[in-house]
C-alpha atoms as an extended CHARMM CRD file, in Angstrom:
* protein
*
       256  EXT
         1         1  MET       CA            -18.9830000000       14.4920000000      -19.5890000000  PROA      1               0.0000000000
         2         2  GLY       CA            -16.9830000000       11.9430000000      -17.6380000000  PROA      2               0.0000000000
         3         3  LEU       CA            -16.8230000000        8.2550000000      -18.5650000000  PROA      3               0.0000000000
         4         4  MET       CA            -18.4810000000        7.3270000000      -15.2540000000  PROA      4               0.0000000000
         5         5  ASP       CA            -21.0960000000       10.0590000000      -15.0750000000  PROA      5               0.0000000000
         6         6  GLY       CA            -24.3070000000        8.6640000000      -13.5770000000  PROA      6               0.0000000000
         7         7  LYS       CA            -22.6820000000        5.4490000000      -12.3800000000  PROA      7               0.0000000000
         8         8  ARG       CA            -22.6090000000        4.2900000000       -8.7610000000  PROA      8               0.0000000000
         9         9  GLY       CA            -20.5610000000        1.6310000000       -7.1270000000  PROA      9               0.0000000000
        10        10  VAL       CA            -18.7500000000        0.3470000000       -4.0630000000  PROA      10              0.0000000000
        11        11  ILE       CA            -15.0520000000       -0.1420000000       -3.3560000000  PROA      11              0.0000000000
        12        12  PHE       CA            -13.8920000000       -2.8200000000       -0.9540000000  PROA      12              0.0000000000
        13        13  GLY       CA            -10.3510000000       -2.7400000000        0.3390000000  PROA      13              0.0000000000
        14        14  LEU       CA             -9.4630000000        0.9100000000        0.9230000000  PROA      14              0.0000000000
        15        15  ALA       CA             -7.0450000000        1.0630000000        3.8710000000  PROA      15              0.0000000000
        16        16  ASN       CA             -5.1670000000        4.3380000000        3.4560000000  PROA      16              0.0000000000
        17        17  ASP       CA             -3.9320000000        6.7760000000        0.8350000000  PROA      17              0.0000000000
        18        18  MET       CA             -1.3120000000        4.2680000000       -0.3270000000  PROA      18              0.0000000000
        19        19  SER       CA             -3.9020000000        1.6230000000       -1.2140000000  PROA      19              0.0000000000
        20        20  ILE       CA             -4.4070000000        0.5230000000       -4.7780000000  PROA      20              0.0000000000
        21        21  ALA       CA             -8.1250000000        1.0350000000       -3.9740000000  PROA      21              0.0000000000
        22        22  TRP       CA             -7.3860000000        4.7170000000       -3.3540000000  PROA      22              0.0000000000
        23        23  GLY       CA             -5.8700000000        5.2160000000       -6.7780000000  PROA      23              0.0000000000
        24        24  VAL       CA             -8.8980000000        3.4490000000       -8.2490000000  PROA      24              0.0000000000
        25        25  ALA       CA            -11.3240000000        5.6160000000       -6.2110000000  PROA      25              0.0000000000
        26        26  GLN       CA             -9.5730000000        8.8460000000       -7.2330000000  PROA      26              0.0000000000
        27        27  GLN       CA             -9.7210000000        8.0120000000      -10.9090000000  PROA      27              0.0000000000
        28        28  LEU       CA            -13.3080000000        6.8480000000      -10.7520000000  PROA      28              0.0000000000
        29        29  ARG       CA            -14.4030000000        9.9990000000       -8.9680000000  PROA      29              0.0000000000
        30        30  GLU       CA            -12.5410000000       12.2010000000      -11.4680000000  PROA      30              0.0000000000
        31        31  ALA       CA            -14.4410000000       10.3360000000      -14.2040000000  PROA      31              0.0000000000
        32        32  GLY       CA            -17.7540000000       11.2090000000      -12.5260000000  PROA      32              0.0000000000
        33        33  ALA       CA            -18.6630000000        8.1120000000      -10.4790000000  PROA      33              0.0000000000
        34        34  GLU       CA            -20.5140000000        8.2210000000       -7.1780000000  PROA      34              0.0000000000
        35        35  LEU       CA            -18.7280000000        5.9990000000       -4.6610000000  PROA      35              0.0000000000
        36        36  ALA       CA            -19.4210000000        3.9500000000       -1.5730000000  PROA      36              0.0000000000
        37        37  PHE       CA            -16.6880000000        2.4520000000        0.5980000000  PROA      37              0.0000000000
        38        38  THR       CA            -16.3020000000       -0.2220000000        3.2540000000  PROA      38              0.0000000000
        39        39  TYR       CA            -13.9680000000       -0.5740000000        6.2000000000  PROA      39              0.0000000000
        40        40  LEU       CA            -12.9860000000       -3.6080000000        8.2990000000  PROA      40              0.0000000000
        41        41  ASN       CA            -12.9630000000       -2.1390000000       11.8210000000  PROA      41              0.0000000000
        42        42  GLY       CA            -12.9290000000        1.0170000000       13.8840000000  PROA      42              0.0000000000
        43        43  SER       CA             -9.1770000000        1.5400000000       13.4560000000  PROA      43              0.0000000000
        44        44  LEU       CA             -9.4520000000        1.4610000000        9.7170000000  PROA      44              0.0000000000
        45        45  GLU       CA            -12.6030000000        3.5590000000        9.7170000000  PROA      45              0.0000000000
        46        46  LYS       CA            -10.5400000000        6.4690000000       11.0730000000  PROA      46              0.0000000000
        47        47  ARG       CA             -8.3950000000        6.2640000000        7.9110000000  PROA      47              0.0000000000
        48        48  VAL       CA            -11.0990000000        5.4060000000        5.4010000000  PROA      48              0.0000000000
        49        49  ARG       CA            -13.8060000000        7.9300000000        6.3670000000  PROA      49              0.0000000000
        50        50  PRO       CA            -11.7900000000       11.1340000000        5.7460000000  PROA      50              0.0000000000
        51        51  LEU       CA            -10.5640000000        9.7660000000        2.3570000000  PROA      51              0.0000000000
        52        52  ALA       CA            -14.0970000000        8.7790000000        1.3390000000  PROA      52              0.0000000000
        53        53  GLU       CA            -15.5200000000       12.1290000000        2.3980000000  PROA      53              0.0000000000
        54        54  SER       CA            -12.7980000000       13.9580000000        0.4550000000  PROA      54              0.0000000000
        55        55  LEU       CA            -14.2830000000       12.3320000000       -2.6700000000  PROA      55              0.0000000000
        56        56  GLY       CA            -17.8010000000       13.3930000000       -1.7600000000  PROA      56              0.0000000000
        57        57  SER       CA            -18.9250000000       10.0240000000       -0.3880000000  PROA      57              0.0000000000
        58        58  ASP       CA            -21.3600000000        9.6940000000        2.5520000000  PROA      58              0.0000000000
        59        59  VAL       CA            -21.8330000000        5.9200000000        2.1360000000  PROA      59              0.0000000000
        60        60  ILE       CA            -19.1400000000        4.3500000000        4.3240000000  PROA      60              0.0000000000
        61        61  LEU       CA            -20.0910000000        0.9560000000        5.6800000000  PROA      61              0.0000000000
        62        62  PRO       CA            -18.5390000000       -1.6630000000        7.9710000000  PROA      62              0.0000000000
        63        63  CYS       CA            -17.6630000000       -5.0020000000        6.3540000000  PROA      63              0.0000000000
        64        64  ASP       CA            -15.5610000000       -7.9740000000        7.3230000000  PROA      64              0.0000000000
        65        65  VAL       CA            -15.2900000000       -9.8840000000        4.0350000000  PROA      65              0.0000000000
        66        66  ALA       CA            -14.9470000000      -13.1480000000        5.9570000000  PROA      66              0.0000000000
        67        67  SER       CA            -18.5890000000      -12.6950000000        6.9300000000  PROA      67              0.0000000000
        68        68  ASP       CA            -21.3640000000      -13.4170000000        4.4320000000  PROA      68              0.0000000000
        69        69  ASP       CA            -23.7750000000      -11.4770000000        6.6610000000  PROA      69              0.0000000000
        70        70  ASP       CA            -21.5270000000       -8.3990000000        6.5290000000  PROA      70              0.0000000000
        71        71  ILE       CA            -21.2300000000       -8.5550000000        2.7530000000  PROA      71              0.0000000000
        72        72  GLU       CA            -24.9710000000       -9.0580000000        2.3340000000  PROA      72              0.0000000000
        73        73  ASN       CA            -25.6420000000       -6.1150000000        4.6190000000  PROA      73              0.0000000000
        74        74  VAL       CA            -23.5030000000       -3.8400000000        2.5090000000  PROA      74              0.0000000000
        75        75  PHE       CA            -25.5330000000       -4.5490000000       -0.6100000000  PROA      75              0.0000000000
        76        76  LYS       CA            -28.8280000000       -4.2960000000        1.2800000000  PROA      76              0.0000000000
        77        77  GLU       CA            -27.7720000000       -0.8240000000        2.4490000000  PROA      77              0.0000000000
        78        78  LEU       CA            -26.7310000000        0.1570000000       -1.0600000000  PROA      78              0.0000000000
        79        79  GLU       CA            -30.0630000000       -1.0470000000       -2.4350000000  PROA      79              0.0000000000
        80        80  LYS       CA            -31.8800000000        1.0090000000        0.2470000000  PROA      80              0.0000000000
        81        81  ARG       CA            -29.9270000000        4.1700000000       -0.6020000000  PROA      81              0.0000000000
        82        82  TRP       CA            -29.4540000000        3.8550000000       -4.3770000000  PROA      82              0.0000000000
        83        83  GLY       CA            -31.7580000000        1.1520000000       -5.6540000000  PROA      83              0.0000000000
        84        84  LYS       CA            -29.2680000000       -0.1350000000       -8.2290000000  PROA      84              0.0000000000
        85        85  ILE       CA            -25.5000000000       -0.0850000000       -8.6110000000  PROA      85              0.0000000000
        86        86  ASP       CA            -23.2130000000       -0.1780000000      -11.6190000000  PROA      86              0.0000000000
        87        87  PHE       CA            -19.9110000000       -1.5740000000      -10.3230000000  PROA      87              0.0000000000
        88        88  VAL       CA            -17.9980000000       -3.3180000000       -7.5960000000  PROA      88              0.0000000000
        89        89  VAL       CA            -14.2480000000       -3.0450000000       -6.9560000000  PROA      89              0.0000000000
        90        90  HSD       CA            -12.7340000000       -5.9600000000       -5.0110000000  PROA      90              0.0000000000
        91        91  SER       CA             -9.2970000000       -4.8740000000       -3.7960000000  PROA      91              0.0000000000
        92        92  VAL       CA             -8.9320000000       -7.2750000000       -0.8660000000  PROA      92              0.0000000000
        93        93  ALA       CA             -6.2280000000       -9.7920000000       -0.0030000000  PROA      93              0.0000000000
        94        94  PHE       CA             -4.6130000000      -11.2640000000        3.1120000000  PROA      94              0.0000000000
        95        95  ALA       CA             -2.2560000000      -14.0300000000        4.1620000000  PROA      95              0.0000000000
        96        96  ASN       CA             -0.4010000000      -14.6190000000        7.4020000000  PROA      96              0.0000000000
        97        97  ARG       CA              3.1200000000      -13.2370000000        7.1660000000  PROA      97              0.0000000000
        98        98  GLU       CA              4.5980000000      -16.4920000000        8.4230000000  PROA      98              0.0000000000
        99        99  ASP       CA              2.9620000000      -18.3210000000        5.5110000000  PROA      99              0.0000000000
       100       100  LEU       CA              4.7560000000      -16.0030000000        3.0980000000  PROA      100             0.0000000000
       101       101  LYS       CA              8.2250000000      -16.2450000000        4.6200000000  PROA      101             0.0000000000
       102       102  GLY       CA              8.8820000000      -19.9670000000        4.4890000000  PROA      102             0.0000000000
       103       103  PRO       CA              8.7570000000      -22.6650000000        1.8190000000  PROA      103             0.0000000000
       104       104  TYR       CA              5.3560000000      -23.0970000000        0.1990000000  PROA      104             0.0000000000
       105       105  SER       CA              5.3490000000      -26.7260000000        1.3290000000  PROA      105             0.0000000000
       106       106  GLN       CA              5.2890000000      -25.5090000000        4.9190000000  PROA      106             0.0000000000
       107       107  THR       CA              2.1110000000      -23.4530000000        4.5220000000  PROA      107             0.0000000000
       108       108  SER       CA             -0.2360000000      -24.2800000000        7.3480000000  PROA      108             0.0000000000
       109       109  ARG       CA             -3.6730000000      -25.6980000000        6.6090000000  PROA      109             0.0000000000
       110       110  GLU       CA             -5.2400000000      -22.8130000000        8.5250000000  PROA      110             0.0000000000
       111       111  GLY       CA             -3.0920000000      -20.2440000000        6.7000000000  PROA      111             0.0000000000
       112       112  PHE       CA             -4.0390000000      -21.6830000000        3.3070000000  PROA      112             0.0000000000
       113       113  ALA       CA             -7.7450000000      -21.5840000000        4.1790000000  PROA      113             0.0000000000
       114       114  LEU       CA             -7.5040000000      -17.9980000000        5.5020000000  PROA      114             0.0000000000
       115       115  ALA       CA             -5.6910000000      -16.7000000000        2.3760000000  PROA      115             0.0000000000
       116       116  MET       CA             -8.2410000000      -18.3840000000        0.1010000000  PROA      116             0.0000000000
       117       117  ASP       CA            -11.2000000000      -17.1250000000        2.0930000000  PROA      117             0.0000000000
       118       118  ILE       CA            -10.1930000000      -13.4610000000        2.2650000000  PROA      118             0.0000000000
       119       119  SER       CA             -8.3860000000      -13.1550000000       -1.0700000000  PROA      119             0.0000000000
       120       120  ALA       CA            -10.5100000000      -15.3270000000       -3.3560000000  PROA      120             0.0000000000
       121       121  TYR       CA            -13.8130000000      -16.5000000000       -1.8460000000  PROA      121             0.0000000000
       122       122  SER       CA            -14.7540000000      -12.9420000000       -0.8830000000  PROA      122             0.0000000000
       123       123  LEU       CA            -15.0850000000      -12.0680000000       -4.5940000000  PROA      123             0.0000000000
       124       124  ILE       CA            -17.5730000000      -14.9100000000       -5.0420000000  PROA      124             0.0000000000
       125       125  ALA       CA            -19.6240000000      -13.7510000000       -2.0780000000  PROA      125             0.0000000000
       126       126  MET       CA            -19.6260000000      -10.1530000000       -3.2430000000  PROA      126             0.0000000000
       127       127  SER       CA            -20.7060000000      -11.1680000000       -6.7210000000  PROA      127             0.0000000000
       128       128  ARG       CA            -23.5740000000      -13.2330000000       -5.3410000000  PROA      128             0.0000000000
       129       129  TYR       CA            -25.0380000000      -10.3160000000       -3.3640000000  PROA      129             0.0000000000
       130       130  ALA       CA            -24.1680000000       -7.5990000000       -5.8630000000  PROA      130             0.0000000000
       131       131  ALA       CA            -25.6880000000       -9.2030000000       -8.9540000000  PROA      131             0.0000000000
       132       132  PRO       CA            -29.3760000000       -8.8260000000       -7.9420000000  PROA      132             0.0000000000
       133       133  ILE       CA            -29.0350000000       -5.0410000000       -7.5210000000  PROA      133             0.0000000000
       134       134  MET       CA            -26.6620000000       -4.4260000000      -10.4480000000  PROA      134             0.0000000000
       135       135  ASN       CA            -27.7670000000       -2.6970000000      -13.5840000000  PROA      135             0.0000000000
       136       136  ARG       CA            -27.3870000000       -4.5360000000      -16.8570000000  PROA      136             0.0000000000
       137       137  GLY       CA            -24.0380000000       -3.4740000000      -18.2620000000  PROA      137             0.0000000000
       138       138  GLY       CA            -22.5750000000       -3.5140000000      -14.7290000000  PROA      138             0.0000000000
       139       139  SER       CA            -18.9900000000       -4.4610000000      -13.9850000000  PROA      139             0.0000000000
       140       140  ILE       CA            -17.1320000000       -6.2730000000      -11.2330000000  PROA      140             0.0000000000
       141       141  LEU       CA            -13.3290000000       -5.7850000000      -11.0390000000  PROA      141             0.0000000000
       142       142  THR       CA            -10.7490000000       -7.4630000000       -8.8160000000  PROA      142             0.0000000000
       143       143  MET       CA             -6.9820000000       -7.0570000000       -8.2710000000  PROA      143             0.0000000000
       144       144  SER       CA             -4.4630000000       -9.8190000000       -8.9160000000  PROA      144             0.0000000000
       145       145  TYR       CA             -0.6670000000      -10.1790000000       -9.3060000000  PROA      145             0.0000000000
       146       146  LEU       CA              1.7960000000      -12.0290000000      -11.4710000000  PROA      146             0.0000000000
       147       147  GLY       CA              2.2950000000      -14.5640000000       -8.6490000000  PROA      147             0.0000000000
       148       148  ALA       CA             -0.9880000000      -16.1370000000       -9.7770000000  PROA      148             0.0000000000
       149       149  ALA       CA              0.6580000000      -17.2980000000      -13.0270000000  PROA      149             0.0000000000
       150       150  ARG       CA              4.3550000000      -17.6960000000      -12.0070000000  PROA      150             0.0000000000
       151       151  ALA       CA              6.2240000000      -18.7790000000       -8.9060000000  PROA      151             0.0000000000
       152       152  VAL       CA              7.3230000000      -15.5020000000       -7.3370000000  PROA      152             0.0000000000
       153       153  PRO       CA              9.7430000000      -15.6720000000       -4.3720000000  PROA      153             0.0000000000
       154       154  HSD       CA              8.1050000000      -15.1390000000       -1.0110000000  PROA      154             0.0000000000
       155       155  TYR       CA              4.6110000000      -15.0250000000       -2.4880000000  PROA      155             0.0000000000
       156       156  GLY       CA              3.7060000000      -18.6330000000       -1.8210000000  PROA      156             0.0000000000
       157       157  VAL       CA              0.1950000000      -19.0990000000       -0.5150000000  PROA      157             0.0000000000
       158       158  MET       CA             -0.8760000000      -15.6780000000       -1.8350000000  PROA      158             0.0000000000
       159       159  GLY       CA              0.0760000000      -16.8550000000       -5.3170000000  PROA      159             0.0000000000
       160       160  ALA       CA             -2.2050000000      -19.8400000000       -4.9160000000  PROA      160             0.0000000000
       161       161  ALA       CA             -4.9860000000      -17.5440000000       -3.6740000000  PROA      161             0.0000000000
       162       162  LYS       CA             -4.5510000000      -15.1750000000       -6.6020000000  PROA      162             0.0000000000
       163       163  ALA       CA             -4.6370000000      -18.1150000000       -9.0210000000  PROA      163             0.0000000000
       164       164  ALA       CA             -7.9390000000      -19.1280000000       -7.4490000000  PROA      164             0.0000000000
       165       165  LEU       CA             -9.1000000000      -15.5180000000       -7.7480000000  PROA      165             0.0000000000
       166       166  GLU       CA             -8.2950000000      -15.3930000000      -11.4570000000  PROA      166             0.0000000000
       167       167  ALA       CA            -10.0930000000      -18.7140000000      -12.0600000000  PROA      167             0.0000000000
       168       168  SER       CA            -13.0610000000      -17.3210000000      -10.1560000000  PROA      168             0.0000000000
       169       169  VAL       CA            -13.1050000000      -14.3080000000      -12.5180000000  PROA      169             0.0000000000
       170       170  ARG       CA            -13.5930000000      -16.6440000000      -15.4730000000  PROA      170             0.0000000000
       171       171  TYR       CA            -16.2840000000      -18.7050000000      -13.8520000000  PROA      171             0.0000000000
       172       172  LEU       CA            -18.1330000000      -15.6590000000      -12.5100000000  PROA      172             0.0000000000
       173       173  ALA       CA            -17.9620000000      -14.0570000000      -15.9690000000  PROA      173             0.0000000000
       174       174  VAL       CA            -19.8240000000      -17.0780000000      -17.3180000000  PROA      174             0.0000000000
       175       175  ASP       CA            -22.3710000000      -17.0560000000      -14.4560000000  PROA      175             0.0000000000
       176       176  LEU       CA            -23.1830000000      -13.3670000000      -14.6510000000  PROA      176             0.0000000000
       177       177  GLY       CA            -22.8070000000      -12.7610000000      -18.3610000000  PROA      177             0.0000000000
       178       178  GLU       CA            -26.4290000000      -13.6440000000      -19.0790000000  PROA      178             0.0000000000
       179       179  HSD       CA            -27.3980000000      -10.7690000000      -16.7560000000  PROA      179             0.0000000000
       180       180  GLY       CA            -25.2100000000       -8.3630000000      -18.6950000000  PROA      180             0.0000000000
       181       181  ILE       CA            -22.6160000000       -8.1940000000      -15.9090000000  PROA      181             0.0000000000
       182       182  ARG       CA            -18.9070000000       -8.2440000000      -16.7390000000  PROA      182             0.0000000000
       183       183  VAL       CA            -16.2120000000       -9.6550000000      -14.4490000000  PROA      183             0.0000000000
       184       184  ASN       CA            -12.5330000000       -8.8880000000      -14.9470000000  PROA      184             0.0000000000
       185       185  ALA       CA             -9.2230000000       -8.6420000000      -13.1200000000  PROA      185             0.0000000000
       186       186  ILE       CA             -6.2420000000       -6.3090000000      -13.2010000000  PROA      186             0.0000000000
       187       187  SER       CA             -2.8800000000       -7.8880000000      -12.4590000000  PROA      187             0.0000000000
       188       188  ALA       CA             -0.8590000000       -4.9750000000      -11.1460000000  PROA      188             0.0000000000
       189       189  GLY       CA              2.9110000000       -4.8450000000      -10.7410000000  PROA      189             0.0000000000
       190       190  PRO       CA              4.3760000000       -4.6070000000       -7.2360000000  PROA      190             0.0000000000
       191       191  ILE       CA              3.3570000000       -1.4000000000       -5.5100000000  PROA      191             0.0000000000
       192       192  ARG       CA              4.1860000000       -0.0270000000       -2.0580000000  PROA      192             0.0000000000
       193       193  THR       CA              0.9550000000       -0.4490000000       -0.1550000000  PROA      193             0.0000000000
       194       194  LEU       CA             -0.0700000000       -1.4580000000        3.4150000000  PROA      194             0.0000000000
       195       195  ALA       CA             -0.8020000000       -4.9890000000        2.1810000000  PROA      195             0.0000000000
       196       196  GLY       CA              2.2730000000       -5.1300000000       -0.0390000000  PROA      196             0.0000000000
       197       197  SER       CA              4.5170000000       -4.2580000000        2.9250000000  PROA      197             0.0000000000
       198       198  GLY       CA              3.6690000000       -7.6640000000        4.3370000000  PROA      198             0.0000000000
       199       199  VAL       CA              5.2930000000       -9.4440000000        1.3920000000  PROA      199             0.0000000000
       200       200  PRO       CA              9.0300000000      -10.0580000000        1.9400000000  PROA      200             0.0000000000
       201       201  GLY       CA             11.2780000000       -8.6910000000       -0.7700000000  PROA      201             0.0000000000
       202       202  LEU       CA              8.8730000000       -5.9770000000       -2.0440000000  PROA      202             0.0000000000
       203       203  LYS       CA             11.7330000000       -3.4490000000       -2.5640000000  PROA      203             0.0000000000
       204       204  GLU       CA             13.6740000000       -5.9660000000       -4.6750000000  PROA      204             0.0000000000
       205       205  LYS       CA             10.5740000000       -6.7180000000       -6.7510000000  PROA      205             0.0000000000
       206       206  ILE       CA             10.1110000000       -3.0440000000       -7.4690000000  PROA      206             0.0000000000
       207       207  LYS       CA             13.8050000000       -2.6780000000       -8.4360000000  PROA      207             0.0000000000
       208       208  LEU       CA             13.3140000000       -5.4630000000      -10.9540000000  PROA      208             0.0000000000
       209       209  MET       CA             10.5550000000       -3.4560000000      -12.5400000000  PROA      209             0.0000000000
       210       210  ASP       CA             12.8660000000       -0.4250000000      -12.8770000000  PROA      210             0.0000000000
       211       211  THR       CA             15.4820000000       -2.5970000000      -14.5490000000  PROA      211             0.0000000000
       212       212  TYR       CA             13.6040000000       -5.1270000000      -16.6920000000  PROA      212             0.0000000000
       213       213  ALA       CA             10.0930000000       -3.8370000000      -17.3940000000  PROA      213             0.0000000000
       214       214  PRO       CA              9.8220000000       -2.4490000000      -20.9150000000  PROA      214             0.0000000000
       215       215  LEU       CA              8.7220000000        0.9260000000      -19.4840000000  PROA      215             0.0000000000
       216       216  ARG       CA             11.7140000000        0.8160000000      -17.0850000000  PROA      216             0.0000000000
       217       217  ARG       CA              9.6220000000        1.7970000000      -14.0950000000  PROA      217             0.0000000000
       218       218  ALA       CA              7.3300000000        0.4050000000      -11.5000000000  PROA      218             0.0000000000
       219       219  VAL       CA              3.6440000000        1.2280000000      -11.8170000000  PROA      219             0.0000000000
       220       220  ASP       CA              1.6780000000        3.0940000000       -9.1940000000  PROA      220             0.0000000000
       221       221  GLN       CA             -1.8470000000        3.3270000000       -7.8360000000  PROA      221             0.0000000000
       222       222  GLN       CA             -2.9020000000        5.8870000000      -10.4420000000  PROA      222             0.0000000000
       223       223  ASP       CA             -1.8000000000        3.6340000000      -13.2710000000  PROA      223             0.0000000000
       224       224  VAL       CA             -4.0770000000        0.9190000000      -11.9160000000  PROA      224             0.0000000000
       225       225  GLY       CA             -6.8300000000        3.4380000000      -11.3360000000  PROA      225             0.0000000000
       226       226  ARG       CA             -6.8310000000        4.5930000000      -14.9670000000  PROA      226             0.0000000000
       227       227  SER       CA             -7.1090000000        1.0510000000      -16.2610000000  PROA      227             0.0000000000
       228       228  SER       CA             -9.8770000000        0.4250000000      -13.7580000000  PROA      228             0.0000000000
       229       229  VAL       CA            -11.9290000000        3.2510000000      -15.1960000000  PROA      229             0.0000000000
       230       230  TYR       CA            -11.7010000000        1.5260000000      -18.5830000000  PROA      230             0.0000000000
       231       231  PHE       CA            -12.9710000000       -1.7880000000      -17.2160000000  PROA      231             0.0000000000
       232       232  LEU       CA            -15.7390000000       -0.2440000000      -15.1510000000  PROA      232             0.0000000000
       233       233  SER       CA            -16.9230000000        2.1170000000      -17.8850000000  PROA      233             0.0000000000
       234       234  ASP       CA            -18.8610000000        1.3560000000      -21.0750000000  PROA      234             0.0000000000
       235       235  LEU       CA            -15.5790000000        1.4780000000      -23.0190000000  PROA      235             0.0000000000
       236       236  ALA       CA            -15.1110000000       -2.2000000000      -21.9410000000  PROA      236             0.0000000000
       237       237  SER       CA            -18.7110000000       -3.1890000000      -22.6950000000  PROA      237             0.0000000000
       238       238  GLY       CA            -17.5180000000       -6.2200000000      -24.6640000000  PROA      238             0.0000000000
       239       239  VAL       CA            -14.7970000000       -7.4160000000      -22.2600000000  PROA      239             0.0000000000
       240       240  SER       CA            -15.3620000000      -10.0770000000      -19.6000000000  PROA      240             0.0000000000
       241       241  GLY       CA            -13.4150000000      -12.9190000000      -17.9990000000  PROA      241             0.0000000000
       242       242  GLU       CA            -10.0710000000      -11.2070000000      -18.6620000000  PROA      242             0.0000000000
       243       243  VAL       CA             -6.9120000000      -10.6660000000      -16.6020000000  PROA      243             0.0000000000
       244       244  HSD       CA             -5.2910000000       -7.4400000000      -17.7370000000  PROA      244             0.0000000000
       245       245  TYR       CA             -1.6590000000       -6.7270000000      -16.8020000000  PROA      245             0.0000000000
       246       246  VAL       CA             -0.7810000000       -3.2340000000      -15.5850000000  PROA      246             0.0000000000
       247       247  ASP       CA              2.8840000000       -3.7800000000      -14.8700000000  PROA      247             0.0000000000
       248       248  GLY       CA              4.8460000000       -1.7510000000      -17.3800000000  PROA      248             0.0000000000
       249       249  GLY       CA              5.1230000000       -4.8330000000      -19.5880000000  PROA      249             0.0000000000
       250       250  PHE       CA              7.1450000000       -6.8270000000      -17.0090000000  PROA      250             0.0000000000
       251       251  SER       CA              5.0260000000       -9.9460000000      -17.4850000000  PROA      251             0.0000000000
       252       252  THR       CA              6.0510000000      -10.0970000000      -21.1990000000  PROA      252             0.0000000000
       253       253  VAL       CA              9.8360000000      -10.4000000000      -20.6540000000  PROA      253             0.0000000000
       254       254  VAL       CA             12.1710000000      -13.1260000000      -19.4070000000  PROA      254             0.0000000000
       255       255  VAL       CA             14.4340000000      -11.9160000000      -16.5710000000  PROA      255             0.0000000000
       256       256  GLY       CA             17.9630000000      -13.2340000000      -16.3600000000  PROA      256             0.0000000000
């Protein structure tokens, strides 16, 4: 039997086969989970649908996470099809490239609001609509990065958004704990993804992992996926409100 046999859940944030969400989806499916996916628009649907179908999913729904109505509709559709769900994976983040290039003090008001809305508030909205249809013992998992806790070059406003995301994990864990729902985050090391390509200096960040991380390598989507299975399965039944680093140990060392 797989760790996720009999469990159903939805993954937000799959963009292509380089996405962290794809590594998570592959590992969850291998562990026995039944999956649903969302896509932002028609262009992304063309990428998402074949990937979802390759994992046996026929629940592939449109969702702009900046829209409460869209998020609510996803969970209404899941309730209609499945009744209850067991997990939600939030692998969504966005900031304007120009707000990552320059000094943090030059972040625009609109850019700050956008990064917070897409990268942090969307987790709150998802949790609000997911909780009523989630089985007791359910789990919500989001993806963060070291820039939430430390000032990482060229990460700026996204670091602030990830810090808000991690704080939200703790507050949501308190809110939903009485319903038996766990909320956690994985802080992954830098990985080559569609979203990551928008962060200046990604190659240099990965080289630092190869040089300074205790494991002497960068992590990949499958590393994150394996840890995700732990958090979304009953193995982590007593864990909530945590930020778990999957970065080869990089966050534990001082560089330079």
